[in-house]
C-alpha positions as CSV (number, residue, x, y, z in Angstrom):
1,V,-147.5,-96.1,148.4
2,L,-145.5,-94.3,145.7
3,M,-144.4,-90.8,146.5
4,G,-142.5,-88.4,144.3
5,H,-141.5,-84.7,144.4
6,S,-141.1,-82.5,141.4
7,M,-139.7,-84.7,138.6
8,G,-140.3,-87.8,140.8
9,G,-143.9,-86.6,141.2
10,T,-144.2,-86.5,137.4
11,A,-142.9,-90.1,137.2
12,V,-145.4,-91.2,139.8
13,C,-148.3,-89.5,137.9
14,K,-147.2,-91.2,134.7
15,A,-147.1,-94.6,136.3
16,A,-150.6,-94.2,137.8
17,L,-152.0,-92.9,134.5
18,A,-150.3,-95.6,132.5
19,A,-151.6,-98.3,134.8
20,S,-155.2,-97.1,134.5
21,D,-155.5,-95.9,130.9
22,P,-154.5,-98.1,127.9
23,H,-154.1,-95.1,125.6
24,V,-151.8,-93.3,128.1
25,R,-150.0,-96.6,128.8
26,E,-149.1,-96.9,125.1
27,K,-147.8,-93.4,124.9
28,V,-145.7,-93.7,128.1
29,L,-144.3,-97.1,127.0
30,A,-143.4,-95.7,123.6
31,E,-141.7,-92.8,125.3
32,C,-139.8,-94.8,127.9
33,A,-138.8,-97.8,125.9
34,P,-138.5,-96.8,122.2
35,G,-137.4,-99.8,120.2
36,D,-136.3,-101.9,123.2
37,A,-138.6,-105.0,123.3
38,E,-137.2,-106.4,126.5
39,E,-137.4,-103.2,128.5
40,R,-140.9,-102.6,127.1
41,K,-142.0,-106.1,128.4
42,L,-140.7,-105.2,131.8
43,L,-142.6,-101.9,131.8
44,E,-145.8,-103.5,130.5
45,R,-145.6,-106.1,133.3
46,A,-145.1,-103.3,135.9
47,A,-148.1,-101.4,134.5
48,E,-150.3,-104.5,134.6
49,G,-149.5,-105.2,138.3
50,F,-149.7,-101.6,139.4
51,D,-153.0,-101.8,141.2
52,D,-152.0,-105.0,143.0
53,L,-148.7,-103.5,144.2
54,V,-149.6,-99.9,144.8
55,A,-152.1,-98.8,147.4
56,G,-151.9,-95.1,146.5
57,V,-149.7,-92.3,145.2
58,I,-148.6,-89.0,146.8
59,V,-147.4,-86.3,144.4
60,V,-145.6,-83.3,145.8
61,D,-145.3,-79.9,143.9
62,V,-146.5,-81.1,140.5
63,C,-149.6,-79.6,139.0
64,P,-151.7,-82.5,137.5
65,S,-154.0,-80.4,135.2
66,Q,-152.1,-77.9,133.2
67,R,-148.7,-77.0,131.9
68,M,-147.0,-73.9,133.3
69,P,-145.0,-72.5,130.4
70,G,-143.4,-69.8,132.5
71,A,-142.1,-72.2,135.0
72,F,-140.7,-74.5,132.4
73,N,-139.0,-71.6,130.6
74,R,-137.4,-70.6,134.0
75,I,-136.2,-74.2,134.5
76,S,-134.8,-74.4,131.0
77,N,-133.0,-71.1,131.4
78,A,-131.6,-72.3,134.8
79,L,-130.3,-75.5,133.3
80,Q,-128.7,-73.6,130.6
81,A,-127.1,-71.2,133.1
82,L,-125.7,-74.2,135.0
83,M,-124.3,-75.6,131.7
84,D,-122.7,-72.2,130.9
85,V,-120.7,-72.1,134.1
86,E,-117.1,-73.1,133.5
87,L,-116.2,-75.6,136.2
88,T,-112.6,-76.0,137.4
89,P,-110.9,-78.0,140.1
90,E,-111.3,-74.9,142.3
91,S,-115.0,-74.6,141.7
92,S,-117.0,-74.6,145.0
93,P,-120.7,-74.0,145.7
94,R,-119.8,-70.5,146.8
95,S,-117.8,-69.6,143.7
96,V,-120.4,-71.2,141.3
97,G,-123.2,-69.6,143.2
98,E,-121.6,-66.2,142.7
99,A,-121.2,-66.9,139.0
100,L,-124.9,-67.8,138.7
101,K,-126.3,-64.8,140.6
102,S,-126.9,-62.7,137.5
103,K,-128.7,-65.5,135.7
104,I,-130.6,-67.2,138.6
105,T,-131.6,-64.4,140.8
106,D,-133.8,-66.4,143.2
107,D,-131.6,-67.3,146.1
108,M,-133.7,-70.4,147.1
109,M,-133.7,-71.8,143.5
110,R,-129.9,-71.1,143.0
111,N,-129.1,-72.8,146.4
112,F,-131.3,-75.7,145.5
113,L,-129.6,-76.2,142.1
114,L,-126.2,-75.9,143.8
115,T,-127.0,-79.1,145.8
116,N,-126.2,-80.9,142.5
117,L,-122.6,-79.6,142.3
118,I,-119.8,-81.9,143.2
119,S,-116.9,-79.8,144.2
120,G,-113.6,-80.2,142.5
121,R,-110.4,-81.6,144.1
122,P,-107.7,-79.2,143.4
123,K,-105.0,-81.5,144.9
124,D,-106.0,-84.3,142.5
125,G,-106.7,-82.0,139.6
126,E,-110.3,-83.2,139.5
127,T,-112.7,-80.7,138.0
128,A,-116.0,-80.0,139.7
129,T,-119.0,-81.6,138.0
130,W,-122.8,-81.7,138.1
131,R,-124.5,-84.8,139.6
132,C,-127.0,-84.9,136.8
133,N,-126.7,-84.9,133.0
134,L,-127.7,-81.2,132.4
135,P,-127.8,-81.4,128.6
136,V,-130.1,-84.4,128.6
137,L,-132.4,-82.8,131.3
138,R,-132.6,-79.6,129.3
139,H,-133.2,-81.4,126.0
140,S,-135.9,-83.6,127.6
141,L,-137.6,-81.0,129.7
142,D,-140.8,-80.9,127.6
143,R,-141.2,-84.7,128.1
144,L,-140.3,-84.6,131.8
145,A,-143.1,-82.1,132.5
146,F,-146.6,-83.5,132.4
147,P,-147.0,-84.5,128.7
148,V,-149.7,-87.1,129.0
149,V,-152.5,-85.0,130.6
150,D,-153.8,-83.7,127.3
151,E,-154.2,-87.3,126.0
152,V,-156.3,-88.5,129.0
153,E,-159.9,-89.0,128.1
154,E,-162.5,-86.7,129.7
155,G,-163.7,-88.2,133.0
156,H,-160.8,-90.7,133.2
157,K,-159.7,-91.4,136.7
158,V,-156.7,-93.1,138.2
159,R,-157.8,-96.2,140.1
160,V,-155.6,-95.7,143.2
161,P,-156.1,-93.1,145.9
162,T,-154.0,-90.0,145.0
163,L,-152.9,-87.1,147.1
164,F,-151.4,-83.9,145.7
165,V,-149.4,-81.8,148.1
166,F,-148.3,-78.2,147.4
167,G,-146.4,-75.9,149.6
168,D,-145.7,-72.2,149.8
169,P,-142.2,-71.1,150.8
170,A,-143.5,-67.9,152.3
């Protein structure tokens, strides 16, 4: 069973759709392996064997049927805010969190994003850094969302059992 949360949930959805719809498979393969014939062959083989290897998928906190422009604008703005913070060897989650308060006002979101901060090492002169490549994430956000839904034919169904799980922090 494949399970993914947020961006991982999107990857799970793309895999399930690509395995069950040739049109979507072509779009996903073109997106994931542009110009790389060897990588494309590996992905094609994975898509062909999907139903034999995967009994079902669980998708957490990803909406399968519509884009949410407001949410993606907030994510894009949050990624930009992280990129705008000047990181130093003395940067810590507390100091970076304080610097982000005016741009990311939601405490839960800010604290979640701060889990990606690798604190600096002042003794060694190593500057703090982010675990993920923020410029690439921000630039690719529109493709990391749920870009294939619009291309799925009316009535098309994924062939494996699928569970969508949503939570409410309140």
